[in-house]
N, CA, C and O atoms as a GROMACS GRO file, in nm:
protein
  612
    1UNK      N    1  -1.466 -10.634  12.591
    1UNK     CA    2  -1.417 -10.610  12.457
    1UNK      C    3  -1.451 -10.732  12.372
    1UNK      O    4  -1.434 -10.845  12.415
    2UNK      N    5  -1.500 -10.708  12.253
    2UNK     CA    6  -1.534 -10.817  12.163
    2UNK      C    7  -1.436 -10.819  12.046
    2UNK      O    8  -1.402 -10.715  11.989
    3UNK      N    9  -1.394 -10.938  12.011
    3UNK     CA   10  -1.304 -10.954  11.897
    3UNK      C   11  -1.370 -11.058  11.808
    3UNK      O   12  -1.357 -11.178  11.834
    4UNK      N   13  -1.438 -11.017  11.703
    4UNK     CA   14  -1.509 -11.110  11.616
    4UNK      C   15  -1.430 -11.142  11.490
    4UNK      O   16  -1.456 -11.244  11.425
    5UNK      N   17  -1.338 -11.057  11.453
    5UNK     CA   18  -1.265 -11.081  11.332
    5UNK      C   19  -1.133 -11.152  11.364
    5UNK      O   20  -1.087 -11.152  11.478
    6UNK      N   21  -1.076 -11.213  11.264
    6UNK     CA   22  -0.947 -11.279  11.281
    6UNK      C   23  -0.840 -11.172  11.295
    6UNK      O   24  -0.837 -11.075  11.220
    7UNK      N   25  -0.753 -11.191  11.392
    7UNK     CA   26  -0.641 -11.099  11.409
    7UNK      C   27  -0.518 -11.162  11.345
    7UNK      O   28  -0.499 -11.284  11.352
    8UNK      N   29  -0.436 -11.081  11.285
    8UNK     CA   30  -0.312 -11.128  11.227
    8UNK      C   31  -0.197 -11.075  11.312
    8UNK      O   32  -0.186 -10.955  11.335
    9UNK      N   33  -0.114 -11.165  11.358
    9UNK     CA   34   0.003 -11.122  11.434
    9UNK      C   35   0.106 -11.066  11.338
    9UNK      O   36   0.105 -11.101  11.220
   10UNK      N   37   0.195 -10.980  11.385
   10UNK     CA   38   0.297 -10.923  11.296
   10UNK      C   39   0.372 -11.034  11.222
   10UNK      O   40   0.409 -11.135  11.280
   11UNK      N   41   0.392 -11.012  11.095
   11UNK     CA   42   0.450 -11.115  11.009
   11UNK      C   43   0.601 -11.128  11.030
   11UNK      O   44   0.671 -11.031  11.058
   12UNK      N   45   0.648 -11.250  11.016
   12UNK     CA   46   0.791 -11.276  11.019
   12UNK      C   47   0.847 -11.257  10.879
   12UNK      O   48   0.773 -11.268  10.781
   13UNK      N   49   0.976 -11.228  10.868
   13UNK     CA   50   1.037 -11.210  10.736
   13UNK      C   51   1.034 -11.340  10.657
   13UNK      O   52   1.006 -11.339  10.537
   14UNK      N   53   1.062 -11.450  10.723
   14UNK     CA   54   1.046 -11.581  10.661
   14UNK      C   55   1.014 -11.681  10.772
   14UNK      O   56   1.025 -11.649  10.890
   15UNK      N   57   0.973 -11.799  10.733
   15UNK     CA   58   0.927 -11.897  10.832
   15UNK      C   59   1.039 -11.950  10.921
   15UNK      O   60   1.010 -12.008  11.026
   16UNK      N   61   1.164 -11.932  10.881
   16UNK     CA   62   1.273 -11.986  10.963
   16UNK      C   63   1.322 -11.886  11.067
   16UNK      O   64   1.398 -11.922  11.157
   17UNK      N   65   1.280 -11.761  11.056
   17UNK     CA   66   1.326 -11.659  11.150
   17UNK      C   67   1.258 -11.680  11.286
   17UNK      O   68   1.137 -11.704  11.292
   18UNK      N   69   1.335 -11.671  11.392
   18UNK     CA   70   1.278 -11.682  11.526
   18UNK      C   71   1.200 -11.556  11.556
   18UNK      O   72   1.252 -11.445  11.547
   19UNK      N   73   1.074 -11.573  11.590
   19UNK     CA   74   0.990 -11.457  11.618
   19UNK      C   75   0.912 -11.482  11.744
   19UNK      O   76   0.828 -11.572  11.748
   20UNK      N   77   0.936 -11.405  11.845
   20UNK     CA   78   0.856 -11.408  11.967
   20UNK      C   79   0.798 -11.269  11.986
   20UNK      O   80   0.873 -11.174  12.006
   21UNK      N   81   0.666 -11.255  11.981
   21UNK     CA   82   0.608 -11.123  11.994
   21UNK      C   83   0.623 -11.069  12.135
   21UNK      O   84   0.623 -11.145  12.232
   22UNK      N   85   0.637 -10.939  12.145
   22UNK     CA   86   0.637 -10.882  12.280
   22UNK      C   87   0.492 -10.869  12.325
   22UNK      O   88   0.400 -10.888  12.246
   23UNK      N   89   0.472 -10.836  12.450
   23UNK     CA   90   0.339 -10.836  12.508
   23UNK      C   91   0.242 -10.744  12.435
   23UNK      O   92   0.123 -10.775  12.427
   24UNK      N   93   0.290 -10.633  12.382
   24UNK     CA   94   0.203 -10.537  12.314
   24UNK      C   95   0.148 -10.593  12.183
   24UNK      O   96   0.046 -10.544  12.134
   25UNK      N   97   0.214 -10.694  12.125
   25UNK     CA   98   0.171 -10.749  11.997
   25UNK      C   99   0.076 -10.867  12.012
   25UNK      O  100   0.017 -10.911  11.913
   26UNK      N  101   0.058 -10.919  12.133
   26UNK     CA  102  -0.031 -11.032  12.154
   26UNK      C  103  -0.176 -10.987  12.155
   26UNK      O  104  -0.205 -10.871  12.183
   27UNK      N  105  -0.269 -11.080  12.125
   27UNK     CA  106  -0.410 -11.043  12.136
   27UNK      C  107  -0.441 -10.997  12.278
   27UNK      O  108  -0.386 -11.053  12.373
   28UNK      N  109  -0.527 -10.898  12.295
   28UNK     CA  110  -0.557 -10.849  12.430
   28UNK      C  111  -0.628 -10.955  12.512
   28UNK      O  112  -0.703 -11.037  12.459
   29UNK      N  113  -0.605 -10.952  12.642
   29UNK     CA  114  -0.670 -11.048  12.732
   29UNK      C  115  -0.570 -11.107  12.828
   29UNK      O  116  -0.451 -11.073  12.827
   30UNK      N  117  -0.617 -11.197  12.912
   30UNK     CA  118  -0.533 -11.263  13.011
   30UNK      C  119  -0.475 -11.391  12.954
   30UNK      O  120  -0.545 -11.468  12.888
   31UNK      N  121  -0.348 -11.413  12.978
   31UNK     CA  122  -0.281 -11.533  12.930
   31UNK      C  123  -0.340 -11.658  12.995
   31UNK      O  124  -0.358 -11.662  13.117
   32UNK      N  125  -0.369 -11.758  12.914
   32UNK     CA  126  -0.421 -11.885  12.963
   32UNK      C  127  -0.364 -11.996  12.875
   32UNK      O  128  -0.317 -11.970  12.764
   33UNK      N  129  -0.370 -12.118  12.925
   33UNK     CA  130  -0.320 -12.232  12.849
   33UNK      C  131  -0.417 -12.348  12.860
   33UNK      O  132  -0.479 -12.370  12.964
   34UNK      N  133  -0.431 -12.423  12.751
   34UNK     CA  134  -0.497 -12.552  12.753
   34UNK      C  135  -0.386 -12.656  12.740
   34UNK      O  136  -0.317 -12.660  12.639
   35UNK      N  137  -0.369 -12.738  12.843
   35UNK     CA  138  -0.258 -12.833  12.846
   35UNK      C  139  -0.313 -12.975  12.831
   35UNK      O  140  -0.401 -13.017  12.906
   36UNK      N  141  -0.262 -13.046  12.732
   36UNK     CA  142  -0.300 -13.185  12.707
   36UNK      C  143  -0.178 -13.271  12.735
   36UNK      O  144  -0.073 -13.254  12.672
   37UNK      N  145  -0.190 -13.365  12.829
   37UNK     CA  146  -0.079 -13.453  12.864
   37UNK      C  147  -0.126 -13.597  12.845
   37UNK      O  148  -0.227 -13.639  12.902
   38UNK      N  149  -0.051 -13.672  12.766
   38UNK     CA  150  -0.081 -13.812  12.741
   38UNK      C  151   0.035 -13.894  12.798
   38UNK      O  152   0.145 -13.891  12.744
   39UNK      N  153   0.010 -13.968  12.906
   39UNK     CA  154   0.113 -14.050  12.970
   39UNK      C  155   0.103 -14.195  12.925
   39UNK      O  156  -0.007 -14.246  12.901
   40UNK      N  157   0.218 -14.261  12.916
   40UNK     CA  158   0.221 -14.404  12.886
   40UNK      C  159   0.165 -14.441  12.750
   40UNK      O  160   0.094 -14.540  12.738
   41UNK      N  161   0.195 -14.363  12.648
   41UNK     CA  162   0.146 -14.390  12.513
   41UNK      C  163   0.230 -14.501  12.452
   41UNK      O  164   0.353 -14.490  12.446
   42UNK      N  165   0.165 -14.608  12.408
   42UNK     CA  166   0.236 -14.722  12.352
   42UNK      C  167   0.286 -14.695  12.212
   42UNK      O  168   0.250 -14.595  12.150
   43UNK      N  169   0.370 -14.784  12.162
   43UNK     CA  170   0.428 -14.772  12.028
   43UNK      C  171   0.317 -14.762  11.923
   43UNK      O  172   0.224 -14.842  11.921
   44UNK      N  173   0.328 -14.662  11.838
   44UNK     CA  174   0.236 -14.637  11.726
   44UNK      C  175   0.090 -14.617  11.769
   44UNK      O  176   0.001 -14.625  11.686
   45UNK      N  177   0.065 -14.593  11.897
   45UNK     CA  178  -0.071 -14.574  11.947
   45UNK      C  179  -0.117 -14.430  11.921
   45UNK      O  180  -0.039 -14.336  11.929
   46UNK      N  181  -0.246 -14.417  11.890
   46UNK     CA  182  -0.308 -14.285  11.875
   46UNK      C  183  -0.394 -14.259  11.997
   46UNK      O  184  -0.476 -14.342  12.036
   47UNK      N  185  -0.375 -14.142  12.056
   47UNK     CA  186  -0.454 -14.101  12.172
   47UNK      C  187  -0.525 -13.970  12.138
   47UNK      O  188  -0.479 -13.893  12.053
   48UNK      N  189  -0.636 -13.946  12.206
   48UNK     CA  190  -0.717 -13.828  12.176
   48UNK      C  191  -0.782 -13.778  12.304
   48UNK      O  192  -0.823 -13.857  12.389
   49UNK      N  193  -0.792 -13.646  12.317
   49UNK     CA  194  -0.861 -13.588  12.431
   49UNK      C  195  -0.928 -13.458  12.386
   49UNK      O  196  -0.871 -13.380  12.310
   50UNK      N  197  -1.050 -13.438  12.434
   50UNK     CA  198  -1.126 -13.316  12.403
   50UNK      C  199  -1.145 -13.237  12.531
   50UNK      O  200  -1.167 -13.294  12.638
   51UNK      N  201  -1.138 -13.105  12.519
   51UNK     CA  202  -1.160 -13.016  12.633
   51UNK      C  203  -1.259 -12.907  12.593
   51UNK      O  204  -1.249 -12.852  12.483
   52UNK      N  205  -1.355 -12.876  12.682
   52UNK     CA  206  -1.448 -12.767  12.652
   52UNK      C  207  -1.380 -12.632  12.674
   52UNK      O  208  -1.290 -12.619  12.758
   53UNK      N  209  -1.424 -12.533  12.599
   53UNK     CA  210  -1.375 -12.396  12.616
   53UNK      C  211  -1.469 -12.327  12.714
   53UNK      O  212  -1.590 -12.322  12.691
   54UNK      N  213  -1.415 -12.275  12.824
   54UNK     CA  214  -1.496 -12.215  12.929
   54UNK      C  215  -1.519 -12.065  12.906
   54UNK      O  216  -1.627 -12.013  12.935
   55UNK      N  217  -1.417 -11.996  12.855
   55UNK     CA  218  -1.425 -11.851  12.837
   55UNK      C  219  -1.391 -11.816  12.693
   55UNK      O  220  -1.318 -11.888  12.626
   56UNK      N  221  -1.444 -11.705  12.648
   56UNK     CA  222  -1.411 -11.654  12.514
   56UNK      C  223  -1.261 -11.628  12.510
   56UNK      O  224  -1.208 -11.554  12.593
   57UNK      N  225  -1.194 -11.687  12.413
   57UNK     CA  226  -1.048 -11.682  12.407
   57UNK      C  227  -1.000 -11.671  12.264
   57UNK      O  228  -1.073 -11.700  12.169
   58UNK      N  229  -0.875 -11.629  12.251
   58UNK     CA  230  -0.808 -11.624  12.122
   58UNK      C  231  -0.687 -11.716  12.130
   58UNK      O  232  -0.599 -11.696  12.213
   59UNK      N  233  -0.682 -11.817  12.043
   59UNK     CA  234  -0.568 -11.909  12.035
   59UNK      C  235  -0.462 -11.844  11.947
   59UNK      O  236  -0.491 -11.805  11.834
   60UNK      N  237  -0.338 -11.834  11.999
   60UNK     CA  238  -0.235 -11.765  11.921
   60UNK      C  239  -0.103 -11.840  11.910
   60UNK      O  240  -0.018 -11.801  11.830
   61UNK      N  241  -0.081 -11.947  11.988
   61UNK     CA  242   0.046 -12.022  11.978
   61UNK      C  243   0.027 -12.165  12.025
   61UNK      O  244  -0.069 -12.197  12.095
   62UNK      N  245   0.121 -12.252  11.983
   62UNK     CA  246   0.120 -12.393  12.020
   62UNK      C  247   0.262 -12.435  12.058
   62UNK      O  248   0.358 -12.399  11.990
   63UNK      N  249   0.273 -12.510  12.166
   63UNK     CA  250   0.400 -12.572  12.203
   63UNK      C  251   0.374 -12.718  12.239
   63UNK      O  252   0.259 -12.759  12.256
   64UNK      N  253   0.480 -12.795  12.250
   64UNK     CA  254   0.464 -12.934  12.289
   64UNK      C  255   0.597 -13.006  12.291
   64UNK      O  256   0.698 -12.956  12.241
   65UNK      N  257   0.596 -13.125  12.350
   65UNK     CA  258   0.716 -13.208  12.351
   65UNK      C  259   0.679 -13.353  12.370
   65UNK      O  260   0.563 -13.388  12.394
   66UNK      N  261   0.782 -13.437  12.359
   66UNK     CA  262   0.765 -13.582  12.368
   66UNK      C  263   0.885 -13.637  12.441
   66UNK      O  264   0.996 -13.585  12.426
   67UNK      N  265   0.866 -13.742  12.519
   67UNK     CA  266   0.977 -13.803  12.592
   67UNK      C  267   1.063 -13.892  12.504
   67UNK      O  268   1.170 -13.936  12.546
   68UNK      N  269   1.018 -13.919  12.382
   68UNK     CA  270   1.092 -14.007  12.291
   68UNK      C  271   1.142 -13.926  12.172
   68UNK      O  272   1.070 -13.840  12.120
   69UNK      N  273   1.263 -13.953  12.128
   69UNK     CA  274   1.324 -13.876  12.019
   69UNK      C  275   1.253 -13.895  11.885
   69UNK      O  276   1.268 -13.811  11.796
   70UNK      N  277   1.176 -14.002  11.869
   70UNK     CA  278   1.106 -14.025  11.742
   70UNK      C  279   0.989 -13.930  11.721
   70UNK      O  280   0.944 -13.911  11.608
   71UNK      N  281   0.939 -13.871  11.828
   71UNK     CA  282   0.835 -13.770  11.817
   71UNK      C  283   0.696 -13.827  11.802
   71UNK      O  284   0.670 -13.945  11.828
   72UNK      N  285   0.605 -13.739  11.759
   72UNK     CA  286   0.466 -13.776  11.743
   72UNK      C  287   0.402 -13.694  11.632
   72UNK      O  288   0.453 -13.590  11.592
   73UNK      N  289   0.288 -13.743  11.585
   73UNK     CA  290   0.209 -13.673  11.485
   73UNK      C  291   0.088 -13.615  11.557
   73UNK      O  292   0.030 -13.680  11.644
   74UNK      N  293   0.050 -13.493  11.522
   74UNK     CA  294  -0.058 -13.424  11.595
   74UNK      C  295  -0.160 -13.365  11.498
   74UNK      O  296  -0.128 -13.322  11.388
   75UNK      N  297  -0.286 -13.364  11.545
   75UNK     CA  298  -0.394 -13.293  11.477
   75UNK      C  299  -0.477 -13.225  11.585
   75UNK      O  300  -0.509 -13.286  11.687
   76UNK      N  301  -0.511 -13.100  11.564
   76UNK     CA  302  -0.590 -13.021  11.659
   76UNK      C  303  -0.717 -12.976  11.587
   76UNK      O  304  -0.711 -12.919  11.478
   77UNK      N  305  -0.832 -13.003  11.651
   77UNK     CA  306  -0.960 -12.972  11.589
   77UNK      C  307  -1.046 -12.891  11.685
   77UNK      O  308  -1.052 -12.921  11.805
   78UNK      N  309  -1.112 -12.790  11.632
   78UNK     CA  310  -1.208 -12.710  11.709
   78UNK      C  311  -1.348 -12.750  11.667
   78UNK      O  312  -1.378 -12.756  11.547
   79UNK      N  313  -1.434 -12.777  11.764
   79UNK     CA  314  -1.575 -12.799  11.734
   79UNK      C  315  -1.649 -12.671  11.770
   79UNK      O  316  -1.650 -12.629  11.885
   80UNK      N  317  -1.712 -12.609  11.669
   80UNK     CA  318  -1.784 -12.483  11.688
   80UNK      C  319  -1.924 -12.499  11.631
   80UNK      O  320  -1.940 -12.518  11.511
   81UNK      N  321  -2.025 -12.491  11.717
   81UNK     CA  322  -2.165 -12.504  11.677
   81UNK      C  323  -2.189 -12.630  11.595
   81UNK      O  324  -2.258 -12.627  11.493
   82UNK      N  325  -2.132 -12.742  11.642
   82UNK     CA  326  -2.152 -12.871  11.576
   82UNK      C  327  -2.067 -12.894  11.453
   82UNK      O  328  -2.077 -13.000  11.391
   83UNK      N  329  -1.984 -12.799  11.417
   83UNK     CA  330  -1.900 -12.811  11.297
   83UNK      C  331  -1.756 -12.831  11.339
   83UNK      O  332  -1.705 -12.756  11.424
   84UNK      N  333  -1.688 -12.929  11.283
   84UNK     CA  334  -1.547 -12.956  11.313
   84UNK      C  335  -1.458 -12.874  11.222
   84UNK      O  336  -1.471 -12.879  11.099
   85UNK      N  337  -1.368 -12.798  11.282
   85UNK     CA  338  -1.277 -12.712  11.206
   85UNK      C  339  -1.134 -12.750  11.245
   85UNK      O  340  -1.090 -12.720  11.356
   86UNK      N  341  -1.059 -12.816  11.154
   86UNK     CA  342  -0.922 -12.853  11.189
   86UNK      C  343  -0.830 -12.730  11.191
   86UNK      O  344  -0.843 -12.640  11.109
   87UNK      N  345  -0.739 -12.729  11.287
   87UNK     CA  346  -0.640 -12.622  11.294
   87UNK      C  347  -0.529 -12.646  11.192
   87UNK      O  348  -0.475 -12.552  11.134
   88UNK      N  349  -0.497 -12.772  11.171
   88UNK     CA  350  -0.395 -12.810  11.073
   88UNK      C  351  -0.465 -12.880  10.956
   88UNK      O  352  -0.571 -12.940  10.975
   89UNK      N  353  -0.407 -12.872  10.837
   89UNK     CA  354  -0.471 -12.931  10.720
   89UNK      C  355  -0.480 -13.082  10.730
   89UNK      O  356  -0.574 -13.143  10.679
   90UNK      N  357  -0.382 -13.144  10.797
   90UNK     CA  358  -0.380 -13.288  10.817
   90UNK      C  359  -0.291 -13.317  10.937
   90UNK      O  360  -0.216 -13.229  10.980
   91UNK      N  361  -0.298 -13.437  10.993
   91UNK     CA  362  -0.206 -13.468  11.102
   91UNK      C  363  -0.062 -13.451  11.054
   91UNK      O  364  -0.025 -13.497  10.946
   92UNK      N  365   0.019 -13.386  11.136
   92UNK     CA  366   0.154 -13.351  11.095
   92UNK      C  367   0.252 -13.379  11.209
   92UNK      O  368   0.215 -13.372  11.327
   93UNK      N  369   0.377 -13.410  11.174
   93UNK     CA  370   0.476 -13.436  11.277
   93UNK      C  371   0.495 -13.313  11.364
   93UNK      O  372   0.499 -13.200  11.314
   94UNK      N  373   0.506 -13.335  11.494
   94UNK     CA  374   0.509 -13.222  11.588
   94UNK      C  375   0.624 -13.126  11.561
   94UNK      O  376   0.608 -13.005  11.579
   95UNK      N  377   0.740 -13.176  11.518
   95UNK     CA  378   0.853 -13.086  11.495
   95UNK      C  379   0.829 -12.991  11.378
   95UNK      O  380   0.897 -12.889  11.365
   96UNK      N  381   0.732 -13.024  11.292
   96UNK     CA  382   0.696 -12.937  11.181
   96UNK      C  383   0.579 -12.844  11.212
   96UNK      O  384   0.552 -12.751  11.136
   97UNK      N  385   0.509 -12.869  11.324
   97UNK     CA  386   0.385 -12.794  11.349
   97UNK      C  387   0.383 -12.719  11.480
   97UNK      O  388   0.320 -12.613  11.489
   98UNK      N  389   0.449 -12.770  11.582
   98UNK     CA  390   0.442 -12.704  11.711
   98UNK      C  391   0.580 -12.679  11.766
   98UNK      O  392   0.673 -12.757  11.744
   99UNK      N  393   0.595 -12.570  11.835
   99UNK     CA  394   0.725 -12.529  11.886
   99UNK      C  395   0.753 -12.583  12.025
   99UNK      O  396   0.682 -12.670  12.077
  100UNK      N  397   0.858 -12.529  12.083
  100UNK     CA  398   0.899 -12.565  12.219
  100UNK      C  399   0.868 -12.448  12.311
  100UNK      O  400   0.823 -12.342  12.266
  101UNK      N  401   0.891 -12.468  12.439
  101UNK     CA  402   0.867 -12.360  12.534
  101UNK      C  403   0.957 -12.240  12.506
  101UNK      O  404   0.917 -12.125  12.529
  102UNK      N  405   1.077 -12.265  12.455
  102UNK     CA  406   1.169 -12.156  12.424
  102UNK      C  407   1.132 -12.086  12.293
  102UNK      O  408   1.161 -11.968  12.276
  103UNK      N  409   1.070 -12.157  12.203
  103UNK     CA  410   1.034 -12.100  12.072
  103UNK      C  411   0.898 -12.154  12.029
  103UNK      O  412   0.891 -12.243  11.944
  104UNK      N  413   0.788 -12.101  12.086
  104UNK     CA  414   0.656 -12.152  12.048
  104UNK      C  415   0.623 -12.119  11.902
  104UNK      O  416   0.671 -12.021  11.846
  105UNK      N  417   0.541 -12.205  11.843
  105UNK     CA  418   0.492 -12.176  11.708
  105UNK      C  419   0.380 -12.074  11.720
  105UNK      O  420   0.275 -12.102  11.776
  106UNK      N  421   0.405 -11.955  11.665
  106UNK     CA  422   0.306 -11.849  11.665
  106UNK      C  423   0.219 -11.868  11.540
  106UNK      O  424   0.271 -11.875  11.429
  107UNK      N  425   0.090 -11.878  11.558
  107UNK     CA  426   0.001 -11.898  11.444
  107UNK      C  427  -0.001 -11.775  11.355
  107UNK      O  428   0.004 -11.662  11.404
  108UNK      N  429  -0.008 -11.797  11.225
  108UNK     CA  430  -0.017 -11.683  11.132
  108UNK      C  431  -0.150 -11.611  11.148
  108UNK      O  432  -0.157 -11.489  11.132
  109UNK      N  433  -0.254 -11.685  11.181
  109UNK     CA  434  -0.386 -11.629  11.207
  109UNK      C  435  -0.432 -11.679  11.343
  109UNK      O  436  -0.423 -11.798  11.372
  110UNK      N  437  -0.481 -11.589  11.426
  110UNK     CA  438  -0.535 -11.631  11.554
  110UNK      C  439  -0.668 -11.702  11.531
  110UNK      O  440  -0.730 -11.688  11.426
  111UNK      N  441  -0.710 -11.780  11.630
  111UNK     CA  442  -0.836 -11.854  11.620
  111UNK      C  443  -0.924 -11.817  11.738
  111UNK      O  444  -0.884 -11.833  11.853
  112UNK      N  445  -1.045 -11.766  11.711
  112UNK     CA  446  -1.139 -11.729  11.815
  112UNK      C  447  -1.208 -11.854  11.868
  112UNK      O  448  -1.262 -11.933  11.790
  113UNK      N  449  -1.208 -11.872  12.000
  113UNK     CA  450  -1.274 -11.985  12.065
  113UNK      C  451  -1.386 -11.929  12.153
  113UNK      O  452  -1.362 -11.841  12.236
  114UNK      N  453  -1.507 -11.979  12.133
  114UNK     CA  454  -1.623 -11.932  12.208
  114UNK      C  455  -1.658 -12.033  12.317
  114UNK      O  456  -1.629 -12.152  12.303
  115UNK      N  457  -1.721 -11.987  12.428
  115UNK     CA  458  -1.770 -12.082  12.528
  115UNK      C  459  -1.866 -12.180  12.461
  115UNK      O  460  -1.950 -12.141  12.380
  116UNK      N  461  -1.855 -12.306  12.495
  116UNK     CA  462  -1.935 -12.410  12.430
  116UNK      C  463  -1.860 -12.482  12.321
  116UNK      O  464  -1.896 -12.593  12.284
  117UNK      N  465  -1.755 -12.420  12.268
  117UNK     CA  466  -1.669 -12.488  12.172
  117UNK      C  467  -1.588 -12.594  12.246
  117UNK      O  468  -1.578 -12.591  12.369
  118UNK      N  469  -1.531 -12.686  12.172
  118UNK     CA  470  -1.438 -12.779  12.233
  118UNK      C  471  -1.316 -12.791  12.142
  118UNK      O  472  -1.323 -12.773  12.021
  119UNK      N  473  -1.204 -12.822  12.206
  119UNK     CA  474  -1.078 -12.841  12.135
  119UNK      C  475  -1.036 -12.987  12.155
  119UNK      O  476  -1.031 -13.035  12.268
  120UNK      N  477  -1.007 -13.056  12.046
  120UNK     CA  478  -0.963 -13.194  12.051
  120UNK      C  479  -0.820 -13.203  11.999
  120UNK      O  480  -0.790 -13.154  11.891
  121UNK      N  481  -0.734 -13.265  12.077
  121UNK     CA  482  -0.597 -13.291  12.035
  121UNK      C  483  -0.583 -13.441  12.015
  121UNK      O  484  -0.611 -13.520  12.105
  122UNK      N  485  -0.538 -13.479  11.896
  122UNK     CA  486  -0.512 -13.619  11.864
  122UNK      C  487  -0.363 -13.633  11.840
  122UNK      O  488  -0.306 -13.559  11.759
  123UNK      N  489  -0.299 -13.726  11.908
  123UNK     CA  490  -0.155 -13.746  11.894
  123UNK      C  491  -0.126 -13.893  11.868
  123UNK      O  492  -0.185 -13.980  11.931
  124UNK      N  493  -0.035 -13.919  11.775
  124UNK     CA  494   0.007 -14.056  11.745
  124UNK      C  495   0.155 -14.068  11.775
  124UNK      O  496   0.237 -13.993  11.721
  125UNK      N  497   0.189 -14.162  11.862
  125UNK     CA  498   0.328 -14.188  11.896
  125UNK      C  499   0.396 -14.251  11.775
  125UNK      O  500   0.351 -14.354  11.725
  126UNK      N  501   0.504 -14.192  11.728
  126UNK     CA  502   0.577 -14.245  11.612
  126UNK      C  503   0.691 -14.337  11.652
  126UNK      O  504   0.764 -14.387  11.566
  127UNK      N  505   0.707 -14.361  11.781
  127UNK     CA  506   0.817 -14.441  11.833
  127UNK      C  507   0.782 -14.590  11.834
  127UNK      O  508   0.665 -14.626  11.850
  128UNK      N  509   0.882 -14.676  11.817
  128UNK     CA  510   0.859 -14.820  11.834
  128UNK      C  511   0.861 -14.860  11.982
  128UNK      O  512   0.843 -14.978  12.014
  129UNK      N  513   0.882 -14.763  12.071
  129UNK     CA  514   0.890 -14.790  12.214
  129UNK      C  515   0.760 -14.753  12.284
  129UNK      O  516   0.692 -14.659  12.246
  130UNK      N  517   0.727 -14.830  12.388
  130UNK     CA  518   0.609 -14.802  12.470
  130UNK      C  519   0.644 -14.701  12.579
  130UNK      O  520   0.761 -14.679  12.611
  131UNK      N  521   0.540 -14.640  12.635
  131UNK     CA  522   0.556 -14.554  12.753
  131UNK      C  523   0.593 -14.410  12.726
  131UNK      O  524   0.647 -14.343  12.815
  132UNK      N  525   0.566 -14.359  12.608
  132UNK     CA  526   0.600 -14.220  12.577
  132UNK      C  527   0.507 -14.124  12.651
  132UNK      O  528   0.392 -14.156  12.679
  133UNK      N  529   0.560 -14.007  12.682
  133UNK     CA  530   0.481 -13.899  12.740
  133UNK      C  531   0.475 -13.787  12.636
  133UNK      O  532   0.578 -13.735  12.594
  134UNK      N  533   0.353 -13.751  12.596
  134UNK     CA  534   0.333 -13.648  12.494
  134UNK      C  535   0.258 -13.532  12.558
  134UNK      O  536   0.159 -13.552  12.628
  135UNK      N  537   0.307 -13.410  12.534
  135UNK     CA  538   0.243 -13.290  12.586
  135UNK      C  539   0.218 -13.191  12.473
  135UNK      O  540   0.306 -13.168  12.390
  136UNK      N  541   0.100 -13.134  12.471
  136UNK     CA  542   0.064 -13.029  12.375
  136UNK      C  543   0.002 -12.915  12.455
  136UNK      O  544  -0.090 -12.937  12.534
  137UNK      N  545   0.052 -12.794  12.434
  137UNK     CA  546   0.002 -12.677  12.507
  137UNK      C  547  -0.049 -12.574  12.406
  137UNK      O  548   0.024 -12.534  12.315
  138UNK      N  549  -0.173 -12.532  12.424
  138UNK     CA  550  -0.232 -12.428  12.340
  138UNK      C  551  -0.231 -12.298  12.421
  138UNK      O  552  -0.285 -12.294  12.531
  139UNK      N  553  -0.170 -12.193  12.367
  139UNK     CA  554  -0.158 -12.063  12.434
  139UNK      C  555  -0.275 -11.976  12.391
  139UNK      O  556  -0.299 -11.956  12.272
  140UNK      N  557  -0.346 -11.922  12.491
  140UNK     CA  558  -0.466 -11.844  12.467
  140UNK      C  559  -0.458 -11.708  12.534
  140UNK      O  560  -0.381 -11.689  12.628
  141UNK      N  561  -0.536 -11.616  12.485
  141UNK     CA  562  -0.564 -11.490  12.553
  141UNK      C  563  -0.713 -11.491  12.582
  141UNK      O  564  -0.794 -11.488  12.490
  142UNK      N  565  -0.750 -11.494  12.712
  142UNK     CA  566  -0.891 -11.493  12.750
  142UNK      C  567  -0.946 -11.351  12.739
  142UNK      O  568  -0.884 -11.256  12.786
  143UNK      N  569  -1.061 -11.339  12.676
  143UNK     CA  570  -1.124 -11.210  12.653
  143UNK      C  571  -1.233 -11.191  12.758
  143UNK      O  572  -1.314 -11.280  12.781
  144UNK      N  573  -1.235 -11.073  12.821
  144UNK     CA  574  -1.335 -11.044  12.921
  144UNK      C  575  -1.432 -10.940  12.866
  144UNK      O  576  -1.390 -10.836  12.815
  145UNK      N  577  -1.561 -10.970  12.876
  145UNK     CA  578  -1.663 -10.876  12.833
  145UNK      C  579  -1.664 -10.756  12.927
  145UNK      O  580  -1.628 -10.769  13.044
  146UNK      N  581  -1.703 -10.641  12.877
  146UNK     CA  582  -1.709 -10.521  12.960
  146UNK      C  583  -1.803 -10.540  13.077
  146UNK      O  584  -1.778 -10.486  13.185
  147UNK      N  585  -1.912 -10.615  13.059
  147UNK     CA  586  -2.011 -10.634  13.164
  147UNK      C  587  -1.955 -10.714  13.282
  147UNK      O  588  -1.990 -10.689  13.398
  148UNK      N  589  -1.868 -10.811  13.253
  148UNK     CA  590  -1.815 -10.893  13.363
  148UNK      C  591  -1.690 -10.835  13.425
  148UNK      O  592  -1.651 -10.875  13.535
  149UNK      N  593  -1.626 -10.741  13.356
  149UNK     CA  594  -1.508 -10.675  13.412
  149UNK      C  595  -1.386 -10.763  13.409
  149UNK      O  596  -1.391 -10.878  13.365
  150UNK      N  597  -1.278 -10.709  13.456
  150UNK     CA  598  -1.151 -10.782  13.460
  150UNK      C  599  -1.157 -10.883  13.575
  150UNK      O  600  -1.229 -10.861  13.672
  151UNK      N  601  -1.082 -10.993  13.564
  151UNK     CA  602  -1.083 -11.092  13.672
  151UNK      C  603  -1.020 -11.034  13.799
  151UNK      O  604  -0.934 -10.947  13.794
  152UNK      N  605  -1.067 -11.086  13.913
  152UNK     CA  606  -1.013 -11.043  14.042
  152UNK      C  607  -0.879 -11.108  14.065
  152UNK      O  608  -0.859 -11.226  14.034
  153UNK      N  609  -0.785 -11.032  14.120
  153UNK     CA  610  -0.652 -11.084  14.147
  153UNK      C  611  -0.647 -11.150  14.282
  153UNK      O  612  -0.542 -11.200  14.322
   0.00000   0.00000   0.00000
């Protein structure tokens, strides 16, 4: 199955309403996650990690957490055919941009990720304390082409 256009998830009444889609409302495909873990982040330090996209996928939600109450600032960027496309307009505090495991931030528009693309997560520790652990999880639906069939269980 090919999904070339942007999919829109069902809209929430307002941005403060808790909305978790049921399985029928998610983009079709197998659930997958890209997990970025930054251990031992020093005070006010910025860390960055890039990961290649292996399979055609649709990005539909973001979660994350921090071991320090001061939080962190995050920016997520997709590199597609040599062009950098930011997911967020600017680096933003995690509590304003990404949800928790209990309430993930569902994107208003899904993002298609192609094999060969890469995803970069940049996080800045906002704490005056050293040793923070920052985690960012990108929730994906992997798309399988008709020719390759469904994955083996």
